[in-house]
Steps between C-alpha positions, in 0.01 A plus 500: 500500500201458726731382787714807450188727522395318823844550637502866432151539647625309817789739533286807460254371761780454762694812404833338428683376192648159479833386332526213268557257782156583646647690794413861545763759440501621858540135627783438256671825612476398861643155430801661305556738794499211750724296285753786483464534878592135542841575343558793732410298816710216363805725480437641849464146657808387318696794646383431855603133464847617412525718807282308753802387711657853523310636802809494702686724274618837653499342847122503560538248772262254332606164341177420342177684392313259726657688788278794423197357331171479684355201317181474679416870448589490132299165460189672639552798276540254195178325604316828502618570143408151378148543649464815292505278188198315630312832559597598150346194351184564708489857363525390143235228558266755646547738215429215249174437690423870467510538878663845514479539880684170569763576232587829651514361857731212391713739300539743794583196721777406249638848510492505885685163523759642258543800727549271795783326316662819404477615868680182605766557242555849623519381860764233394712757318479743789613221746792394284623854482435627858551179693761310298674788321441345153450785250468489141868565434640310785623209290412309177250278687302801624489662171389181330230437770365850513490526116312169450246530784461870438439455124234252588353741760463766225314253287256422789454879543425547137251215528323664793468821301345292213256346735398836649490665170266231368276525797470885512536552127183298428275675737302663223535229221441218749708185574266243335560223251600746232820583704599132539801535273626789685469315830665196337799698388550642852466148630767369264747758616414437861529122477839542320616723797393229739666218303830691481491557875477122568814458292678788679397384843617147434846619356557754778347369812462121468797365308792437750842624423733199458 
């Protein structure tokens, strides 16, 4: 009984309720959301694998996706996104130390790196369409490619909005240790987006077509 009272007081002090598993409701909801997202990305990746050899359909003039890929550019863009996971970790670490200034700086840096990645993706899409004539409905390969990478790009954009919303939405309440769970939830989402991109990048740009 005493332990239950302590648990309730603990929850009240930190402003969030916990489930029977000891995980807060907000954190459990985020994990459930990310789990469902895994299924969606799994379906999109599977679809791309089915059509990855169809770039030559409709007489595009290309025998392989590697005829149009700029691997060094995409690798650099991917590196930028992966570095944003590091800055997200540094942001959470600063918030846990009650260092609000550093937490905001690192969080803004994370958002900026995400914007750089999105800019690279927009550039790639534009080049595919204007230079190579590969639009969304050109063939099944382009449809699968744009859907998969575009869906991921939307997730990155949502993550950027979450980061900026956290930074600017806490100007009055502060971004100290009391907001650590909020920052951790944003971080969970951001790391998920980064991990998914590693898989997508490997499947699309690194695995050769036999």
